[in-house]
Residue, then its C-alpha position, 0 to 999 in steps of 0.5 A: m373245297y372252294e378255296q379259289t372261289v370268291i363271292l360278291g360281298a353283297s351276298t354275305n351282306a344280304v344275309v347279315a341285313a336279313l337278321l333281326n337282332r344281328d349284334a346279338l346273333l353275331a356276337d360269337f361268330p369267329r369272323k364277325d370283325e370281317l363282316a363290317g368291312l365287306e363291300d357289296r361290289e367287291y369279291y371275297p372268299l366264299a368261305i366267309y359266306l359259307e361259315l356265316c350260313d353254317y353258324l347262323e343255321q346252327r344258332l337259329g335252327m332250320y326254321a328261323f334260318l329259313r325266315v332269314g332266307r325269305r327276308m334275304a330274298i326280298a332284298v335280292m329281288d328288290t336290288a338285283f332283279p330287272p323290273t321286266l320279270q313276270t313269271i316264276e320261270e323267268a325269276v328262277a332263270e334270273i337267279h342263275a344269271a345272278h349266281q354267275l355274276f356273284c360267284k367266280p368261278t361259277v360253281g354249280a347252277f340253278e336249273i329248271a328240271a321240270s315245269a308244268p302248269g302250277r309247278i316247277a322243279v329246280r335242281y340246285t347245285a350251287p355251294y350256297n346254303c340250301i335252307l336260304q335258297e328254299g326261302l328264296f324260292y318261296e319268295v320268288a314264287l310269291r312275288y311272281g304270281a303264286s299267292d298260295a305257293t309251297v316249296a318242298h325241299a324234295e331232295c338234298r345234298r345233305r341227305g346224300h343226293d347229288a343235288c338239291r331239288f326244290e319243288i315249287r307248287y302254285 
């Protein structure tokens, strides 16, 4: 489906770096040898990222994989977000800007679908694993002012919707 789509190695490397006990977790991953050679600033087929995420989610389970998404999010924000961001809305917009840089050609989007005081809804159509993205949105909310944040994965492509919808409350 995404044969011509490439992604920066930094995306895959961030997932690997977020793993605790990565050698044991990746021991049976069919493409593990390819992971060691990925350079952050080079583009690689999106398939390796997607296969890694599917493998890890299956191996770890949804909740442990969500924690990987949270750890990955911290690394992404520390390295890719400008220091001038102040709000959750600005950070979500930055996620979409990063997606346009990381994924070529850009497939899907991160769009603010609704915003009101104390809540924001994000419509997500990018090809990345939605469990990781849930962790990303949670950490974004925490970093940008929501110490009591919750993230609900209200709609999901895996359950037949045309997009995932994340509702962030704070």
